[in-house]
Every structure is written in C-alpha cells, then in structure tokens.
N, C-alpha and C positions, 0 to 999 in steps of 0.2 A: 652423623649427618644424614646418611641415607635412611637410618632408622626413624628419624623425625619426619622425613619426606619420602615415604615408601614408593610413591609414584613419580618421583622426580625425573627418572629417565624417560618414561612414557610422555610426561608433560613437556619435557624439553624437546623431544623429537617432534611432538605434535605442534609445538610453538613455531618451529622452523617451517613446517609445512604451511601453517596458517599465514605466517609472515610472507612466504613466497606467493601465496594466493592473493594476499591483501595488497601487495605493492602495486601491481598493474591496475587493480580495481580502484584503489584510492586515487591514483593519478588520473585514471580515465574518467571517473565520476567528477573530479574537480574540473578537469578541462571541459567536459561536456556541460558543466554547470555554469561556465563562464567566469571561473575564478582561477587564481594561480594554482598550479599543480601541487605546490607544497601544502596548501590548505587541506587538501584531501589527506595527506600524510599526517597533518596535525590532528585531524579528527580521528584517524586510525590510532594514533598514539594515545589520545585521551580515552578512546574506547578500550584500549588495553590497560593503561596504567590507572585510570580512574574507575570507569564502569567495571572493568575486569576484576577489581579488588572487592567489589560490593556484592552483597548477597542478592539472590533472586533466582536466576537461572545459571547453574554452575558451569555449563559447558558452551553456551551460545556466545558468539563473538560479535562485538559491535564495531561500527565504523560508518563511513559514508556509504550510502546505498544507492544503487541505480534507480530504485523506486522513488527516490526523492529528487532525482535529477531535473525532471520537468518543472516541478514547483519551485525549486531553488533557482533555476535559470530564469523563470518568470519573475521571481522576487528580485534577483540581481538586475534584470533588465529594467524593472519599474522603479526600484528604490536605490540601487547602487550597491557595490561591494561593501562600502563603509557602513551601511545600515544593516547588512546581513547579520552581523554580530548581535545587534539589538533584537532582531527577530528571533534568532536562535536562543538567545538568553531568556527572553520572556516565555518562549515556547517551553524551554526547559523548566522554568519556574512553575508553569501550568502543569507540567507532568509531575513535578514534585508534589504540588497540591493534590493532584488526582491520586497519587500514591499514598499520601498521608491520610487522605479522606477515604481510602480503601475503594477507589473507583476502578482500580486496575482490573479486577476480576470481571467487571461488567463489560469489558471490551470483548469478552468471549461470547457475549450475546449479540454482537454485530453479525448480521447475515453474512454467511460465507460467500454467497453469490455477489454481494456488494464488494467485498474485499477482492475476490477473484476478478470481478469486473474492473475494479480500480487498477489492479496490477496489469490486466489486459490492456486497458486504455493507456497506461503509462508505457507499457511495452511497445505499443503501436507508435506512440509519439517519439519514443527513444529511437526506434528503428528508422523511422522516416527522417528524423533530425540528423542522426549520425551518418546516414547515407550521403547527405550534403557534406558533412565534415570529412568523410572518407574521400570525397572528390575534390576537397579544397574549396567548396562553394559556400556562400552565405545562405543559411536556411531561413525561410519565412518565419515570422514570429508566432503565428497561430498553428495549432495542431492540424486543423483541416487544411491550412495553407501548405504545410509541409508535405502532406500526402498528395494533394491535388497538383502540387508543383513538381512532383517527381519526374513525369515524362519530359518536361522542359529541362530539368536538371540533367537527366541522362543525355539528352540531345546536346546540351552545352558541353558535357564532359567528353563525349565522343569526338568533339571538335577540337580538343585541346590535348596535346601530348602530356603536359604536366598533370592534368586532371586524370588522364588514363593511368599514368604511373602511380598516382596517389590511390586511385581506385584499386589498382592491382595489389598494392600493399595491404589495403583494407580487406580485400577479398581473400588474399593469401593468409592473413591473420585468422580469419574465420575458418578457413579450410584446415589450418593447423590445429586449432582448438577442437574442431569436430573430429578430425582424424586421430588426434592424440590418444583418444580413449581406446583405439583399436591396437595400440602398440602393446608390447609386453609390459607386465606390471612393474618391472624394474625401471623402465623408461618413464612410467607414469608417476614415479616418486617425485618427479619435477612437474609442477602444475602446468596444464596445457596453456593457460593464458600467459604465464611467464615465459614458457618456451616460445610461444608465438611472438611475443614482444621482442625477445632476444633475436630470433631468426629474422624478424622484420627489420630490426635495427641493423643487423649485420648485412642484410641484403641491400638496404638503402645506402649504407656507407660503402659497401663493396662495389656496387654498380654506379655509385654517384648519382642516385635518382634525385630529381628536383622535387622533394616533398618537404612540407613544413614539419618542424620538430617542436618539442615542448619548450616553452620559454621558462627559464629558471630565474627566480628573484632571490633565492636564499631563504632559509627557514626563518631567521630573525626578521628579515625584511617584510615578510607577509603577515606576521603575527601583529595585528593592530587592534588593540582593545577599542571598543566603540567609544566615541567621544560625545560631548554634550550635544553637538549638532545632530548626531545619529539618534540620540534619545529624544530629541525634539520631534522626530518623525512620528513618535507615538501619538501625537496630537491629531494625526490624520486617521480618520475612520478606516480608510482603505487598507492600512497596514495591519489592522487587527484581524481582518479576514485571513490574511496570509499567516499570521501568527497562530490562529486557531487551527488552520489547515495543517501547519507544521506539527503542532502538538498532537492533533487527533490522528493524522496519517502515520506519523512516526510511532506513536503509541500502538496503534492497531497493527502495524507491520511487525513491530518488535514482539508483541504478545502472541500474535499468530505464529511467528517464527519460533517462539519459545515452545508453543504447543507441538509444533512439528519436530523440534529438537528432542523433546521429551520422548517422542516415539522412536528415536534412534538409539537410545541408551537405557540402561537399567539403573542409573544412579539417582540421586535426589531429584524430586520433581520441582518444577518451577513454582516459586512463591510470587504470584502475579503482582501483588501490591508492592512488594519489595523490589521486583524487577522494574516496576514503573518508577520507583524512587531512584534506582540505579540509572535508568535511562535519563531521567530528569536531571540528575546530578551531572552526568556526562554532557548533556546538551547545555546546561548552565555554564560549565567550564568552557565548552566550545564557543559559546556566545561571548564570554569574556575575552577569549583569544581571537575573536573575529573569524572563526573557522566555519566549516560546513556543519549542518546538523547531522546527527548520527541516529542510526537505528540498529537493532540486531539484524544481522545479515545471514540468511540461511546458507548461502554458498560457503562463507567462511566457517559458519557453525558446523555444517555437515562435514567439512574438511577436518575440522578439529576433532569431531567424534570419530570419524573414520580413521584418523591418524593415531588413535589410541589414547587420547587425552582422558585423564581421570579426575582432575580437579581444576579449579579456576586458575591455577598457576600457569597453565599453557597459554591462556589468553593474556595474562599479565606479561609473560615473557615475549609474546608476539609484539606487544606494545614497546618493549625494550628494544627489540630488533628494528622496529620501524624508526624509533628515535635515533638509534645509531646510524641507520642507513641515511636518514634525512640530514643528519649532522655531518657525517663523514663522506658520503658519496653523492652530494647534490648534483655534481657535474654529470652523473650518469643519466639523470632525467633529461638533460638537454640533448641527448643522443636519440631519444625515443621519437619515432615518427608519429605525428598526430593521427594519420589514417589507421595506424595499428591500434591505437587506443579506441578509435571509432569502431573498428572491427570487433574489439572486445565487448563494447557496449551494444553493438547490434546483436551479438550472440546473447548477451545478458537480457536484452529486451525480448528476444525470441523466446527465451526460457520463461519470461513472465507471462506469456500468453498461454492460458490453460486449455489447450486443445482437447485433452482427454476429459477434463471436467465438463466442458461445454457439451461434448458428445454424450457423456453419461447423464448429465442433467436433462438434456433434451429427451432422452429415452424415458426418464423416470419422473422428472419434475419440470415440465415445460415452462411453468411460471417462473421458477428460479432461473432457468436458462435465459428467459427473456430479460429478467432483471440484470443478469450478468452482461448480456450483450448491450442493453440500453445504457447501463452505467459506463461501459467502455466507450461507446459511441458519444455519449454526452461529454466525457473527458476530452475526446478528440475534437469535437465540434465546439464546445464552450471552453471550459478550462477544468483544472484538477478539482478545485474546491467545490464549485457548483455541480460538477459531474458527480462527485461523491454524494452531495446533498440530494441530488435527483435520485440516485440509486437507493439511498436510505429511505427517502419518501416513498418510493415504489415498494420497497420491502415492507415498510410499515402498513401501507395501504393493502398490500396483498395479504398480510397476516390478519389485518382487521377484517377483510372481506371473508377470509376462510373461517375466522373465529366467529363470525356473525351468521353462521349457517342456521337457518330456521326452516321448519316444516309446517305448512298450514294445510290441514285436512278438513274438508267440508263434507258433512254427511247430511243428505236431505232424503228422509224416508217418505216424503210426499205428504204426510200428515204430522201435525204437531210442529214444534219448533225446529229450525235448522240448527244443527250442531256443528260448531267449528272448533278445531283443536290446534293450538300452537305449541310447538316443541322446539327446543334448541336454544339459540341465543338471538333474541330480538333486539337489533340495534338499528340506528337510523339508516345504515347502509342498505338494509332490507325493507325499510319502511314503504317505499313506493310499491313494491310487489305485494306486501301485506294489504295495504289500503286498496289497491286495485281489485284484489280478490273480495275483500269485505264489501266494498262499495258496489260490486256487481251482484250482490245478493238481493233477492226480492225485497222491496220496501214494505210490502204488506204482510210479511211473515215475521213472527218472533224469532229471535236468535239467541242461542246459548253459546257464549264464547268461553272456552276452557283454556286458561293460561297456566294450569298446574304443571304442564310439561316443560315450561321454560326454565332454563338454568340462569338466564340473565335477561332482564328487561330494562333497557336504558330509559332515561327520562323522556327523550324525544318520542320513543315508541309508546310509552305509557300515556303521555299526554295526547298523542294522536289517536290511540285506541279509545281513550275516554271521550274525546271529542266526537269520534265516529259513533260511539254508543249513544251519546246524547242526541245526535242528529237522527239516528235511526229510531230512537225511542220517541222522538218528537212527532213522528208521523201518525201518532194516535193509536198505535198497537201496543202490545205488551212490551215493557221496557227490556232492553238487552240484559240478559243474565250473565254476569262475569264471574268465573270461578278461578280463583288463584290458588297457589300452593299454600299448604297449611303453615 
C-alpha cells in the first residue's frame, strides 16, 4: 500500500493542516457574502474532491476566497441567493471554454499592477464592511459608503454595550491571529485562525456575551440547484456583467496564485490551461449545487506546501475532512460568534493590501504604482467590475504610450533643405507633437523628412505626414522629400 503511495504520510498530515485552515475561512467568506455558512463548506468540498483530483497545479488548494467576497455580496444583493448558482455555473462554463481554447496562459499577460490594485480595493472594502459586522451593525451597500460611514458606526458602537462586546470579540480574534505566529512552532501546528475562532467561541459562551452567532440550516437544506426561474434571469443584460466579472476575476486570481505556489516548491510546474479547466469544472459543479464560486486560494495553498504536501492527494483529503465535518458536526457552526468571523476577514483583507509592492513600485515604476492605486480607488468608489476595467484600460494606455516613443530631430544648416529625422514608433498618440514640430518649420524652405529610423508607422501618422507634405509642397517651393526604410 505505502509502496504505491510513497508520499501518503506527508499528504495525509498536510491535508489535516489545510482542513483546519479552510474551515474558518470557508464559513467566514460565506457569511460575509450574505449566504448560509454551509455554502462556503460546499465550495470547499468541491474544491477538494473535484478540482483537487484534476490536473493543472498539483499543490494549490481551491475553495471560497476572500477576494470574491465583495462581488458575491453585490450579486446576492442584486439577484438573490437563488440566482447565484446560475451565475457561478455560467462563469464556470466560460472558464472551461477559456481552458479548452488555451486562453489560460494569456492571463499571465495581465498587468500585475492591475491585479494588485484589484486585491487592494477588495481588501479595503472587506475591512470596512467587516468592521460593521464585528460591531453587529448593518453596513452601507457601496464601498465608498462603507468607508465614509465608519466614524458614525464607531460612534454608534461606543454607545451600545452589545456592540462593544461584539467589537471586543472581533478585535480579540485579530489579536490572536497576529500574535499566534510569535508562539513556539509546536503551538503553531494549530492554524491561528482556527485557534482564534475556538478562543472567541469559548469566551463568548463562558462569559455569556450578547453576540450574534452563525445561523445553521444543514448541509442538505442549503444545497439548492438553480431552477427555471433562476435561468430566466439570464435574459437580463445586467447579470452578464456579473458573470463575466466572476469568470475573469476568479481565473486571474487562480492563475496568479498558481504562479506564486510554483515559487514555493520544486515539484511539477503549473499547466495553466489545464488549471483553467480544473477551476471551470469546479465552478460548474458549485453552480449546479447553488454554492459560492471558487478560486485557488494562496493562504490554503501555501499552508499545504509548508505542511509538506507532495501530491494532489493532500487537497483531495482536505475535501474529505470538510465533507465529514459538514455532515457530522454542523451544530459546531452555530456556536461560532459572527464577530470572530468578521475579525478573520478583516485580517484577510489587510493581507490583500500590497503595502510593500506599492512602496517598491513608487520607487522604481511610478506609472505602475499609479495604476495600482487608481484601480483600488475605482473599485472602492464605483464597483469591482468597472474598477478592474478602469485599471486594465489604464494599463493598456500606459503601455501604448510607452511603446509609441518617437524621436524627431530637426537639422537646419542655414543653407539648403531642412533635414528632419524620425526614429522609434510613430503612432497616433505622438502625432500632435510630431505635427506641431513639422508645422513650425519655415514654409519657404525645402524639407527632407527621413523616416528610415522608424520601427513602426501607423496609418494615422502616415496619412497625417503625407497630408503635411502635400500642404508644405503646395507653397510653390521644392516638394518635400520623404525617405523611408528600404
């Protein structure tokens, strides 16, 4: 038996660690997304038993992710929990199509600044929203509303004994997670998030604190395949923006996570198109079960690698343990204080904000740093999907501007024709500057325009230069002499 599975012991122990990391995160993400806690476990189970069996990235672990919390909450608020399954199902089918058509590798071409900005914006919205949850207050619907409303929320909380007790549980949860890493390694074999939830639950029960706890409906009670009415929502154009956002953001997060996980181990490298198929299959199954969308999650994946996992068996076994927990111990969920889960997500949101990356980019590539910051602010002020589109548009515009670098040198020796040399990439973005220089040349002097140094001359520039040459030649002097590359 062991000869057929030489790494079974390492994978078994790693699966226990990943399971312990996954439980509080699955539940916390589900509650923050506005759906029953069990649906987060369902997505984690599918991530282990379905996606975990498939080829792609051998050691990364999939499940519900904090990075999708904001967009899932918006979708549930707008379309309802019953329609969530359809959204996830179609998003999964789109991922499958992208994988089969070998588009997965192209996600590596997405600007890192846009992805970091996306995560930063998500982190800010998560932190702001979960502060309300930690205090037992209702959060505003918009990202900017959540942030601007915080002073009023704190004022309301300090006037309520129940809100203060709830905030204390949330703050204590964050403190335990942060301080847990300073304990001896033996203690750290228990994940900090799990320890924080257990301690928060014991404190709330022991002191009889008036804090809200997780509502439990039972695993079979929450699994609801989408019906005909939910599929009817596909006739609404608004839902397609959400579907595309789910597919693109989940894919980008998963494939960037895969690249990060590859740097953590020496095993087989990620096959990006196959990983896209695996993620699409998992989301298709999650959609059929009416569960949350999944992505590869760097927190669980790094825990898997650090725990010594060698094969995909560890992530499959973690799905088995999640299934057994959800089936045999659902009552344990009802004991968990909601502010403890809010504290976990505040900590997760904080880790999404790339403080070091922003600092490094500002020193070396200020344009990229600006894209990161603007993308994050756009997500907070507008919404997730449009914020990412704004970031992508800025990245494309910046690249086009930098790629269109052109040098125009004018040499006037006083006698004979004026010599003008163009070198680089002449595109419409640089056209105003080129025309301003050429039109400022004396109208009564012949001009020799040398284009042989150009690597690229787009149609707009070529047309404009020819038009300028005709106008300059029409003044009655010697026609403009154009020299192009051989």
